[in-house]
MIVEXDREN-178874 format. One record per atom (N, C-alpha, C, O, CB): residue number from 1; residue in one letter; atom name; x, y, z. Coordinates in steps of 0.2 Angstrom, whole numbers. Last residue first. Glycine has a CB too. Layout:
residues N
nr/rest/atom/xx/yy/zz
NUM/A/CA/X/Y/Z $
...
This chain:
residues 162
nr/rest/atom/xx/yy/zz
162/R/N/21/-27/96 $
162/R/CA/25/-29/102 $
162/R/C/21/-33/107 $
162/R/O/24/-35/112 $
162/R/CB/26/-22/106 $
161/V/N/11/-25/87 $
161/V/CA/15/-30/86 $
161/V/C/19/-32/92 $
161/V/O/21/-38/93 $
161/V/CB/20/-28/80 $
160/F/N/3/-14/92 $
160/F/CA/0/-21/91 $
160/F/C/5/-26/90 $
160/F/O/4/-32/92 $
160/F/CB/-5/-21/86 $
159/F/N/12/-3/90 $
159/F/CA/9/-5/97 $
159/F/C/6/-12/97 $
159/F/O/7/-15/102 $
159/F/CB/4/0/98 $
158/R/N/15/-3/77 $
158/R/CA/21/-5/82 $
158/R/C/18/-7/88 $
158/R/O/20/-11/92 $
158/R/CB/26/1/82 $
157/R/N/3/0/72 $
157/R/CA/6/-6/70 $
157/R/C/11/-8/75 $
157/R/O/11/-14/77 $
157/R/CB/8/-6/63 $
156/K/N/2/14/77 $
156/K/CA/-3/9/79 $
156/K/C/0/2/77 $
156/K/O/-1/-3/82 $
156/K/CB/-9/10/75 $
155/Q/N/13/20/70 $
155/Q/CA/13/19/77 $
155/Q/C/8/14/80 $
155/Q/O/10/10/84 $
155/Q/CB/12/26/80 $
154/R/N/8/19/57 $
154/R/CA/14/15/58 $
154/R/C/15/14/66 $
154/R/O/17/9/68 $
154/R/CB/20/19/55 $
153/D/N/-3/27/58 $
153/D/CA/-4/20/56 $
153/D/C/2/16/58 $
153/D/O/1/11/60 $
153/D/CB/-6/19/48 $
152/K/N/3/40/60 $
152/K/CA/-1/37/65 $
152/K/C/-2/29/64 $
152/K/O/-2/25/69 $
152/K/CB/-8/40/65 $
151/K/N/10/41/48 $
151/K/CA/14/41/54 $
151/K/C/10/38/59 $
151/K/O/12/34/63 $
151/K/CB/16/48/56 $
150/S/N/-1/42/39 $
150/S/CA/3/36/38 $
150/S/C/8/36/45 $
150/S/O/9/30/46 $
150/S/CB/8/37/32 $
149/I/N/-6/55/44 $
149/I/CA/-10/48/44 $
149/I/C/-6/42/44 $
149/I/O/-7/37/47 $
149/I/CB/-16/48/38 $
148/L/N/4/63/41 $
148/L/CA/2/62/48 $
148/L/C/-2/56/49 $
148/L/O/-1/52/54 $
148/L/CB/-2/68/50 $
147/F/N/5/62/27 $
147/F/CA/10/60/30 $
147/F/C/8/59/38 $
147/F/O/10/54/41 $
147/F/CB/16/65/30 $
146/G/N/-8/67/23 $
146/G/CA/-6/61/22 $
146/G/C/0/58/26 $
146/G/O/-1/52/28 $
146/G/CB/-5/60/14 $
145/I/N/-6/81/28 $
145/I/CA/-11/76/31 $
145/I/C/-10/69/30 $
145/I/O/-10/65/34 $
145/I/CB/-18/78/28 $
144/L/N/4/85/19 $
144/L/CA/5/85/27 $
144/L/C/0/80/30 $
144/L/O/2/76/34 $
144/L/CB/5/92/29 $
143/G/N/-3/84/7 $
143/G/CA/3/80/8 $
143/G/C/5/79/16 $
143/G/O/7/74/18 $
143/G/CB/9/83/5 $
142/F/N/-13/93/9 $
142/F/CA/-15/86/9 $
142/F/C/-8/81/9 $
142/F/O/-9/76/12 $
142/F/CB/-18/84/2 $
141/L/N/-5/105/9 $
141/L/CA/-9/103/15 $
141/L/C/-11/96/15 $
141/L/O/-11/92/20 $
141/L/CB/-16/107/15 $
140/I/N/0/104/-4 $
140/I/CA/5/104/2 $
140/I/C/1/102/8 $
140/I/O/3/98/12 $
140/I/CB/8/111/3 $
139/G/N/-12/105/-11 $
139/G/CA/-8/99/-11 $
139/G/C/-3/99/-6 $
139/G/O/-2/93/-3 $
139/G/CB/-4/99/-18 $
138/L/N/-16/118/-9 $
138/L/CA/-20/113/-7 $
138/L/C/-16/106/-6 $
138/L/O/-17/102/-2 $
138/L/CB/-26/112/-12 $
137/I/N/-5/125/-14 $
137/I/CA/-6/126/-7 $
137/I/C/-10/120/-5 $
137/I/O/-9/117/1 $
137/I/CB/-9/132/-5 $
136/G/N/-7/121/-28 $
136/G/CA/0/119/-24 $
136/G/C/-1/120/-17 $
136/G/O/1/115/-13 $
136/G/CB/5/124/-26 $
135/G/N/-19/127/-31 $
135/G/CA/-18/119/-31 $
135/G/C/-12/117/-27 $
135/G/O/-12/112/-24 $
135/G/CB/-18/117/-38 $
134/G/N/-15/140/-30 $
134/G/CA/-20/137/-25 $
134/G/C/-20/130/-25 $
134/G/O/-21/127/-20 $
134/G/CB/-27/139/-28 $
133/I/N/-6/141/-40 $
133/I/CA/-4/142/-33 $
133/I/C/-9/139/-28 $
133/I/O/-7/136/-23 $
133/I/CB/-3/150/-32 $
132/V/N/-14/138/-51 $
132/V/CA/-9/134/-50 $
132/V/C/-6/135/-42 $
132/V/O/-5/130/-39 $
132/V/CB/-3/135/-55 $
131/E/N/-22/149/-50 $
131/E/CA/-25/143/-49 $
131/E/C/-20/138/-48 $
131/E/O/-21/133/-44 $
131/E/CB/-29/141/-56 $
130/E/N/-14/160/-52 $
130/E/CA/-17/159/-45 $
130/E/C/-20/153/-44 $
130/E/O/-21/150/-39 $
130/E/CB/-22/165/-44 $
129/P/N/-10/158/-66 $
129/P/CA/-5/157/-60 $
129/P/C/-8/156/-53 $
129/P/O/-6/152/-50 $
129/P/CB/0/163/-60 $
128/K/N/-23/149/-74 $
128/K/CA/-20/155/-72 $
128/K/C/-15/154/-66 $
128/K/O/-16/149/-63 $
128/K/CB/-26/160/-70 $
127/H/N/-21/134/-84 $
127/H/CA/-23/137/-78 $
127/H/C/-20/144/-77 $
127/H/O/-15/145/-80 $
127/H/CB/-21/133/-72 $
126/G/N/-29/126/-98 $
126/G/CA/-24/127/-94 $
126/G/C/-26/131/-88 $
126/G/O/-32/132/-87 $
126/G/CB/-18/131/-97 $
125/L/N/-41/124/-105 $
125/L/CA/-36/119/-105 $
125/L/C/-31/120/-99 $
125/L/O/-29/115/-96 $
125/L/CB/-32/119/-112 $
124/M/N/-56/128/-109 $
124/M/CA/-52/128/-103 $
124/M/C/-47/123/-103 $
124/M/O/-49/117/-101 $
124/M/CB/-58/127/-97 $
123/E/N/-61/127/-122 $
123/E/CA/-58/133/-121 $
123/E/C/-54/133/-114 $
123/E/O/-50/137/-113 $
123/E/CB/-63/138/-121 $
122/K/N/-62/115/-136 $
122/K/CA/-63/116/-128 $
122/K/C/-58/122/-126 $
122/K/O/-52/122/-128 $
122/K/CB/-60/110/-125 $
121/L/N/-70/121/-151 $
121/L/CA/-64/119/-147 $
121/L/C/-65/120/-140 $
121/L/O/-68/125/-137 $
121/L/CB/-58/122/-150 $
120/K/N/-85/116/-158 $
120/K/CA/-81/121/-154 $
120/K/C/-76/118/-150 $
120/K/O/-77/113/-147 $
120/K/CB/-86/125/-150 $
119/T/N/-87/110/-174 $
119/T/CA/-87/108/-167 $
119/T/C/-82/113/-163 $
119/T/O/-77/115/-165 $
119/T/CB/-84/101/-165 $
118/P/N/-97/116/-187 $
118/P/CA/-90/115/-184 $
118/P/C/-91/114/-176 $
118/P/O/-96/116/-173 $
118/P/CB/-86/122/-184 $
117/Q/N/-107/110/-198 $
117/Q/CA/-107/112/-191 $
117/Q/C/-100/111/-188 $
117/Q/O/-99/105/-187 $
117/Q/CB/-113/109/-187 $
116/K/N/-104/115/-214 $
116/K/CA/-104/109/-210 $
116/K/C/-104/113/-203 $
116/K/O/-101/118/-202 $
116/K/CB/-97/105/-211 $
115/E/N/-112/120/-229 $
115/E/CA/-110/122/-222 $
115/E/C/-110/116/-217 $
115/E/O/-115/112/-217 $
115/E/CB/-115/127/-219 $
114/E/N/-107/122/-244 $
114/E/CA/-110/117/-240 $
114/E/C/-108/119/-233 $
114/E/O/-102/118/-231 $
114/E/CB/-108/110/-242 $
113/F/N/-112/137/-253 $
113/F/CA/-107/133/-250 $
113/F/C/-110/128/-245 $
113/F/O/-116/129/-243 $
113/F/CB/-101/136/-246 $
112/P/N/-114/151/-263 $
112/P/CA/-116/144/-261 $
112/P/C/-111/140/-259 $
112/P/O/-105/139/-262 $
112/P/CB/-120/140/-267 $
111/I/N/-114/167/-257 $
111/I/CA/-110/162/-261 $
111/I/C/-112/155/-259 $
111/I/O/-113/154/-253 $
111/I/CB/-103/163/-259 $
110/K/N/-119/180/-254 $
110/K/CA/-124/175/-256 $
110/K/C/-120/170/-260 $
110/K/O/-121/169/-266 $
110/K/CB/-130/177/-260 $
109/E/N/-114/189/-239 $
109/E/CA/-113/187/-246 $
109/E/C/-117/181/-247 $
109/E/O/-119/177/-243 $
109/E/CB/-105/185/-247 $
108/H/N/-118/191/-226 $
108/H/CA/-119/196/-231 $
108/H/C/-118/194/-238 $
108/H/O/-121/197/-242 $
108/H/CB/-115/202/-229 $
107/D/N/-113/180/-220 $
107/D/CA/-120/181/-220 $
107/D/C/-122/186/-225 $
107/D/O/-128/186/-227 $
107/D/CB/-123/183/-213 $
106/H/N/-99/181/-219 $
106/H/CA/-102/177/-225 $
106/H/C/-110/177/-225 $
106/H/O/-113/176/-230 $
106/H/CB/-100/170/-224 $
105/T/N/-97/188/-207 $
105/T/CA/-95/190/-214 $
105/T/C/-99/187/-219 $
105/T/O/-101/190/-224 $
105/T/CB/-87/190/-214 $
104/K/N/-102/178/-198 $
104/K/CA/-105/185/-199 $
104/K/C/-104/188/-205 $
104/K/O/-108/191/-209 $
104/K/CB/-104/190/-193 $
103/R/N/-92/168/-200 $
103/R/CA/-99/167/-201 $
103/R/C/-103/173/-202 $
103/R/O/-107/174/-207 $
103/R/CB/-102/163/-195 $
102/V/N/-81/175/-195 $
102/V/CA/-81/173/-202 $
102/V/C/-88/171/-204 $
102/V/O/-90/173/-210 $
102/V/CB/-77/167/-203 $
101/L/N/-84/176/-182 $
101/L/CA/-83/182/-186 $
101/L/C/-84/181/-193 $
101/L/O/-87/184/-197 $
101/L/CB/-76/185/-184 $
100/E/N/-85/163/-178 $
100/E/CA/-91/167/-177 $
100/E/C/-90/173/-182 $
100/E/O/-95/175/-185 $
100/E/CB/-92/169/-170 $
99/D/N/-71/160/-179 $
99/D/CA/-76/156/-183 $
99/D/C/-83/160/-183 $
99/D/O/-86/160/-188 $
99/D/CB/-77/149/-179 $
98/L/N/-65/168/-170 $
98/L/CA/-64/169/-177 $
98/L/C/-69/166/-181 $
98/L/O/-71/169/-186 $
98/L/CB/-57/167/-179 $
97/S/N/-69/162/-158 $
97/S/CA/-72/169/-160 $
97/S/C/-71/171/-167 $
97/S/O/-75/174/-170 $
97/S/CB/-69/174/-155 $
96/N/N/-61/151/-159 $
96/N/CA/-68/150/-158 $
96/N/C/-71/157/-160 $
96/N/O/-77/157/-163 $
96/N/CB/-70/148/-151 $
95/V/N/-48/157/-159 $
95/V/CA/-50/153/-165 $
95/V/C/-58/152/-165 $
95/V/O/-61/153/-170 $
95/V/CB/-47/146/-165 $
94/K/N/-48/162/-146 $
94/K/CA/-47/167/-152 $
94/K/C/-50/163/-158 $
94/K/O/-53/166/-162 $
94/K/CB/-40/169/-153 $
93/L/N/-48/151/-138 $
93/L/CA/-53/156/-137 $
93/L/C/-53/161/-144 $
93/L/O/-59/162/-146 $
93/L/CB/-52/161/-131 $
92/T/N/-36/145/-142 $
92/T/CA/-43/142/-143 $
92/T/C/-49/147/-143 $
92/T/O/-53/147/-147 $
92/T/CB/-44/136/-139 $
91/L/N/-27/153/-136 $
91/L/CA/-27/153/-143 $
91/L/C/-34/150/-146 $
91/L/O/-37/152/-151 $
91/L/CB/-22/148/-146 $
90/E/N/-29/150/-123 $
90/E/CA/-30/157/-125 $
90/E/C/-31/157/-133 $
90/E/O/-35/161/-136 $
90/E/CB/-25/162/-123 $
89/G/N/-26/137/-122 $
89/G/CA/-33/139/-121 $
89/G/C/-34/146/-123 $
89/G/O/-40/147/-126 $
89/G/CB/-34/138/-113 $
88/T/N/-12/138/-125 $
88/T/CA/-16/134/-130 $
88/T/C/-24/136/-128 $
88/T/O/-27/137/-133 $
88/T/CB/-15/127/-129 $
87/Q/N/-8/145/-113 $
87/Q/CA/-8/148/-120 $
87/Q/C/-12/145/-125 $
87/Q/O/-15/148/-129 $
87/Q/CB/0/148/-122 $
86/R/N/-11/135/-104 $
86/R/CA/-14/141/-104 $
86/R/C/-14/145/-110 $
86/R/O/-19/147/-113 $
86/R/CB/-11/145/-98 $
85/R/N/-1/125/-108 $
85/R/CA/-8/123/-108 $
85/R/C/-13/130/-108 $
85/R/O/-18/130/-111 $
85/R/CB/-10/119/-103 $
84/I/N/11/133/-105 $
84/I/CA/9/130/-112 $
84/I/C/2/129/-113 $
84/I/O/-1/131/-117 $
84/I/CB/13/124/-113 $
83/G/N/8/137/-91 $
83/G/CA/11/140/-96 $
83/G/C/8/138/-103 $
83/G/O/4/142/-106 $
83/G/CB/18/139/-96 $
82/Q/N/1/130/-81 $
82/Q/CA/-1/137/-82 $
82/Q/C/3/141/-88 $
82/Q/O/1/146/-89 $
82/Q/CB/1/141/-75 $
81/A/N/5/117/-83 $
81/A/CA/-2/119/-82 $
81/A/C/-3/126/-83 $
81/A/O/-9/127/-85 $
81/A/CB/-3/116/-75 $
80/D/N/19/119/-84 $
80/D/CA/15/117/-90 $
80/D/C/8/118/-89 $
80/D/O/5/121/-94 $
80/D/CB/16/109/-92 $
79/Y/N/22/121/-71 $
79/Y/CA/24/126/-76 $
79/Y/C/20/125/-83 $
79/Y/O/17/130/-86 $
79/Y/CB/32/126/-78 $
78/M/N/18/109/-65 $
78/M/CA/15/116/-63 $
78/M/C/16/121/-69 $
78/M/O/12/125/-70 $
78/M/CB/17/118/-56 $
77/V/N/27/100/-71 $
77/V/CA/20/99/-72 $
77/V/C/16/106/-71 $
77/V/O/11/108/-74 $
77/V/CB/17/94/-67 $
76/I/N/39/105/-67 $
76/I/CA/38/105/-74 $
76/I/C/30/104/-75 $
76/I/O/28/108/-79 $
76/I/CB/41/99/-77 $
75/L/N/38/104/-53 $
75/L/CA/39/110/-56 $
75/L/C/37/110/-63 $
75/L/O/34/115/-66 $
75/L/CB/46/113/-55 $
74/G/N/37/90/-52 $
74/G/CA/32/94/-50 $
74/G/C/32/101/-53 $
74/G/O/27/104/-55 $
74/G/CB/31/94/-43 $
73/F/N/50/86/-56 $
73/F/CA/44/84/-61 $
73/F/C/38/88/-59 $
73/F/O/34/90/-63 $
73/F/CB/43/77/-60 $
72/V/N/57/92/-45 $
72/V/CA/58/94/-52 $
72/V/C/52/92/-57 $
72/V/O/50/97/-60 $
72/V/CB/65/91/-54 $
71/F/N/51/84/-34 $
71/F/CA/51/92/-34 $
71/F/C/52/94/-42 $
71/F/O/48/99/-44 $
71/F/CB/56/94/-30 $
70/S/N/53/71/-37 $
70/S/CA/46/73/-37 $
70/S/C/46/81/-37 $
70/S/O/41/84/-40 $
70/S/CB/43/71/-30 $
69/L/N/67/71/-37 $
69/L/CA/63/69/-43 $
69/L/C/56/72/-43 $
69/L/O/54/75/-48 $
69/L/CB/63/61/-44 $
68/A/N/70/75/-24 $
68/A/CA/73/79/-30 $
68/A/C/69/77/-36 $
68/A/O/67/82/-40 $
68/A/CB/80/77/-31 $
67/F/N/64/65/-16 $
67/F/CA/62/72/-16 $
67/F/C/64/76/-22 $
67/F/O/60/79/-25 $
67/F/CB/64/75/-9 $
66/D/N/72/54/-20 $
66/D/CA/65/54/-21 $
66/D/C/62/61/-21 $
66/D/O/58/62/-26 $
66/D/CB/62/49/-15 $
65/I/N/85/58/-16 $
65/I/CA/84/58/-23 $
65/I/C/76/57/-25 $
65/I/O/74/60/-30 $
65/I/CB/87/52/-27 $
64/T/N/85/68/-1 $
64/T/CA/84/61/-5 $
64/T/C/83/63/-12 $
64/T/O/81/68/-14 $
64/T/CB/79/57/-2 $
63/P/N/85/79/7 $
63/P/CA/91/77/4 $
63/P/C/90/71/-1 $
63/P/O/95/69/-4 $
63/P/CB/96/77/9 $
62/I/N/71/79/13 $
62/I/CA/73/83/7 $
62/I/C/79/81/4 $
62/I/O/80/82/-2 $
62/I/CB/73/91/10 $
61/G/N/63/63/17 $
61/G/CA/68/69/18 $
61/G/C/70/73/12 $
61/G/O/69/70/7 $
61/G/CB/75/66/21 $
60/R/N/53/54/18 $
60/R/CA/60/52/16 $
60/R/C/65/57/17 $
60/R/O/71/55/18 $
60/R/CB/60/50/9 $
59/K/N/42/61/23 $
59/K/CA/43/54/24 $
59/K/C/50/52/23 $
59/K/O/53/48/27 $
59/K/CB/38/50/20 $
58/L/N/42/74/19 $
58/L/CA/41/73/26 $
58/L/C/43/65/28 $
58/L/O/46/64/33 $
58/L/CB/34/74/28 $
57/A/N/44/73/5 $
57/A/CA/49/77/9 $
57/A/C/48/75/17 $
57/A/O/54/75/20 $
57/A/CB/48/85/8 $
56/I/N/33/65/1 $
56/I/CA/40/62/1 $
56/I/C/45/66/5 $
56/I/O/49/63/8 $
56/I/CB/42/63/-7 $
55/F/N/23/75/4 $
55/F/CA/23/68/7 $
55/F/C/30/65/7 $
55/F/O/32/63/12 $
55/F/CB/18/63/4 $
54/T/N/27/85/-5 $
54/T/CA/27/86/2 $
54/T/C/27/80/6 $
54/T/O/31/79/11 $
54/T/CB/20/90/4 $
53/T/N/25/78/-17 $
53/T/CA/32/81/-15 $
53/T/C/32/82/-8 $
53/T/O/37/81/-5 $
53/T/CB/33/87/-19 $
52/L/N/11/75/-17 $
52/L/CA/16/70/-17 $
52/L/C/23/72/-15 $
52/L/O/27/69/-11 $
52/L/CB/16/67/-24 $
51/S/N/6/88/-17 $
51/S/CA/5/84/-11 $
51/S/C/10/78/-11 $
51/S/O/12/76/-6 $
51/S/CB/-2/81/-11 $
50/S/N/11/93/-29 $
50/S/CA/14/96/-23 $
50/S/C/12/92/-17 $
50/S/O/16/92/-12 $
50/S/CB/11/103/-22 $
49/V/N/4/85/-38 $
49/V/CA/12/85/-38 $
49/V/C/14/88/-31 $
49/V/O/19/85/-29 $
49/V/CB/15/88/-44 $
48/G/N/-10/88/-35 $
48/G/CA/-7/81/-35 $
48/G/C/1/81/-34 $
48/G/O/3/77/-30 $
48/G/CB/-9/78/-41 $
47/A/N/-11/102/-36 $
47/A/CA/-12/99/-30 $
47/A/C/-9/92/-30 $
47/A/O/-6/90/-24 $
47/A/CB/-20/98/-29 $
46/S/N/-7/104/-50 $
46/S/CA/-3/106/-45 $
46/S/C/-4/103/-38 $
46/S/O/0/102/-34 $
46/S/CB/-4/114/-44 $
45/H/N/-18/97/-55 $
45/H/CA/-12/95/-57 $
45/H/C/-7/97/-52 $
45/H/O/-3/93/-49 $
45/H/CB/-9/98/-64 $
44/S/N/-29/104/-51 $
44/S/CA/-28/97/-48 $
44/S/C/-21/95/-50 $
44/S/O/-19/91/-46 $
44/S/CB/-34/93/-51 $
43/S/N/-30/121/-47 $
43/S/CA/-27/116/-51 $
43/S/C/-26/109/-48 $
43/S/O/-22/109/-43 $
43/S/CB/-20/119/-54 $
42/P/N/-46/125/-40 $
42/P/CA/-39/125/-40 $
42/P/C/-36/120/-45 $
42/P/O/-40/116/-47 $
42/P/CB/-36/123/-33 $
41/M/N/-51/134/-54 $
41/M/CA/-48/134/-48 $
41/M/C/-50/129/-43 $
41/M/O/-56/128/-43 $
41/M/CB/-49/141/-45 $
40/G/N/-47/129/-72 $
40/G/CA/-51/131/-66 $
40/G/C/-47/131/-59 $
40/G/O/-42/128/-59 $
40/G/CB/-57/127/-65 $
39/G/N/-43/114/-81 $
39/G/CA/-43/121/-80 $
39/G/C/-47/123/-74 $
39/G/O/-51/118/-71 $
39/G/CB/-46/125/-86 $
38/T/N/-54/100/-87 $
38/T/CA/-47/103/-85 $
38/T/C/-48/111/-84 $
38/T/O/-53/114/-86 $
38/T/CB/-42/102/-91 $
37/Q/N/-68/91/-80 $
37/Q/CA/-64/96/-85 $
37/Q/C/-58/98/-82 $
37/Q/O/-56/98/-76 $
37/Q/CB/-69/102/-86 $
36/F/N/-75/84/-71 $
36/F/CA/-72/80/-76 $
36/F/C/-68/84/-81 $
36/F/O/-66/82/-87 $
36/F/CB/-77/76/-80 $
35/F/N/-81/93/-63 $
35/F/CA/-77/88/-60 $
35/F/C/-73/84/-65 $
35/F/O/-67/82/-64 $
35/F/CB/-81/83/-56 $
34/L/N/-90/100/-71 $
34/L/CA/-83/103/-70 $
34/L/C/-78/98/-66 $
34/L/O/-72/99/-67 $
34/L/CB/-83/109/-65 $
33/L/N/-102/94/-70 $
33/L/CA/-97/92/-75 $
33/L/C/-90/95/-74 $
33/L/O/-86/92/-78 $
33/L/CB/-100/93/-82 $
32/P/N/-109/102/-61 $
32/P/CA/-106/96/-58 $
32/P/C/-101/93/-63 $
32/P/O/-96/89/-61 $
32/P/CB/-110/91/-56 $
31/N/N/-113/117/-59 $
31/N/CA/-111/113/-65 $
31/N/C/-106/107/-62 $
31/N/O/-100/108/-62 $
31/N/CB/-107/117/-70 $
30/W/N/-123/130/-55 $
30/W/CA/-121/124/-53 $
30/W/C/-119/120/-59 $
30/W/O/-123/118/-63 $
30/W/CB/-126/121/-48 $
29/K/N/-120/147/-55 $
29/K/CA/-122/142/-59 $
29/K/C/-119/135/-56 $
29/K/O/-113/135/-55 $
29/K/CB/-119/143/-66 $
28/K/N/-114/159/-49 $
28/K/CA/-121/157/-47 $
28/K/C/-124/151/-51 $
28/K/O/-130/151/-52 $
28/K/CB/-126/163/-46 $
27/T/N/-101/161/-51 $
27/T/CA/-106/163/-56 $
27/T/C/-113/161/-54 $
27/T/O/-117/163/-58 $
27/T/CB/-104/158/-62 $
26/K/N/-93/160/-39 $
26/K/CA/-92/165/-44 $
26/K/C/-97/167/-48 $
26/K/O/-98/172/-50 $
26/K/CB/-86/163/-47 $
25/V/N/-100/149/-33 $
25/V/CA/-99/155/-29 $
25/V/C/-98/161/-34 $
25/V/O/-100/166/-33 $
25/V/CB/-94/155/-23 $
24/Y/N/-98/139/-43 $
24/Y/CA/-105/141/-41 $
24/Y/C/-104/148/-37 $
24/Y/O/-109/152/-38 $
24/Y/CB/-108/136/-36 $
23/H/N/-84/137/-43 $
23/H/CA/-87/140/-49 $
23/H/C/-94/143/-47 $
23/H/O/-97/148/-50 $
23/H/CB/-88/135/-54 $
22/I/N/-83/132/-30 $
22/I/CA/-80/138/-31 $
22/I/C/-83/141/-37 $
22/I/O/-84/147/-37 $
22/I/CB/-72/137/-32 $
21/P/N/-90/120/-31 $
21/P/CA/-93/125/-27 $
21/P/C/-90/132/-28 $
21/P/O/-93/137/-27 $
21/P/CB/-92/123/-20 $
20/I/N/-82/114/-42 $
20/I/CA/-89/114/-42 $
20/I/C/-92/120/-38 $
20/I/O/-95/125/-40 $
20/I/CB/-92/108/-41 $
19/K/N/-69/112/-37 $
19/K/CA/-70/117/-43 $
19/K/C/-77/118/-43 $
19/K/O/-79/124/-45 $
19/K/CB/-67/114/-49 $
18/L/N/-68/102/-28 $
18/L/CA/-68/109/-25 $
18/L/C/-70/114/-31 $
18/L/O/-73/119/-29 $
18/L/CB/-62/111/-22 $
17/A/N/-66/91/-36 $
17/A/CA/-73/92/-33 $
17/A/C/-74/99/-31 $
17/A/O/-79/102/-31 $
17/A/CB/-74/87/-27 $
16/Q/N/-53/93/-39 $
16/Q/CA/-58/93/-45 $
16/Q/C/-65/94/-42 $
16/Q/O/-68/98/-45 $
16/Q/CB/-57/86/-48 $
15/A/N/-47/92/-27 $
15/A/CA/-46/98/-30 $
15/A/C/-52/99/-36 $
15/A/O/-55/104/-37 $
15/A/CB/-39/99/-33 $
14/F/N/-50/79/-24 $
14/F/CA/-53/84/-19 $
14/F/C/-53/91/-23 $
14/F/O/-57/94/-23 $
14/F/CB/-49/84/-13 $
13/L/N/-42/72/-33 $
13/L/CA/-50/71/-33 $
13/L/C/-53/77/-29 $
13/L/O/-58/80/-31 $
13/L/CB/-52/64/-30 $
12/I/N/-30/76/-29 $
12/I/CA/-32/77/-36 $
12/I/C/-40/77/-36 $
12/I/O/-43/82/-39 $
12/I/CB/-29/72/-41 $
11/S/N/-29/71/-16 $
11/S/CA/-29/78/-17 $
11/S/C/-31/80/-24 $
11/S/O/-34/85/-25 $
11/S/CB/-21/80/-16 $
10/F/N/-30/57/-19 $
10/F/CA/-35/60/-16 $
10/F/C/-35/68/-16 $
10/F/O/-40/71/-17 $
10/F/CB/-34/58/-8 $
9/L/N/-18/55/-26 $
9/L/CA/-24/54/-30 $
9/L/C/-30/57/-26 $
9/L/O/-34/60/-29 $
9/L/CB/-25/47/-31 $
8/A/N/-8/58/-16 $
8/A/CA/-8/62/-22 $
8/A/C/-15/61/-26 $
8/A/O/-18/66/-28 $
8/A/CB/-3/60/-27 $
7/T/N/-11/48/-6 $
7/T/CA/-12/55/-5 $
7/T/C/-12/60/-11 $
7/T/O/-16/64/-11 $
7/T/CB/-5/57/-1 $
6/Y/N/-9/37/-14 $
6/Y/CA/-16/38/-11 $
6/Y/C/-17/45/-10 $
6/Y/O/-22/48/-11 $
6/Y/CB/-17/34/-5 $
5/I/N/5/38/-16 $
5/I/CA/0/38/-22 $
5/I/C/-7/40/-19 $
5/I/O/-10/44/-22 $
5/I/CB/0/31/-25 $
4/G/N/9/37/-2 $
4/G/CA/11/43/-7 $
4/G/C/6/44/-13 $
4/G/O/4/49/-14 $
4/G/CB/18/43/-9 $
3/K/N/6/25/2 $
3/K/CA/2/30/4 $
3/K/C/3/37/1 $
3/K/O/-1/41/0 $
3/K/CB/3/31/12 $
2/N/N/4/10/-5 $
2/N/CA/8/16/-6 $
2/N/C/4/22/-4 $
2/N/O/0/25/-8 $
2/N/CB/11/17/-13 $
1/M/N/4/-6/0 $
1/M/CA/0/0/0 $
1/M/C/4/6/0 $
1/M/O/8/7/5 $
1/M/CB/-5/0/6 $
């Protein structure tokens, strides 16, 4: 039983679930499908990697290779979540609005063409920096909780084994 994995997965699921009430507070719209979407506050990517990194730091120590790997890969994931994926989302917004602009332009011309219904691109791909930071803080909290729970479990086992 790898408690580090459980800690990271639980923090990811919790962050995804937390998006629903946060979205409701901001927009007054209830959307449970946000649980299955990317983007939004908090970043579940950041929550997952930061909870695992925190768990490893507390369990194995900061000078270990385990921590170094988790920390570096966590930084890459968090950078990607707010950098590249965010820029892709911004580009998608522009492409979707361009489609509407072209449609309005063609409404005035009577050129025969076969219109195919375009599928709108998904616009929430990445995160704003504050969403990544929010996910990171949430992950650190869950990493600490996961470590404390595993520490208590280990103490209980020692008590019963003796």
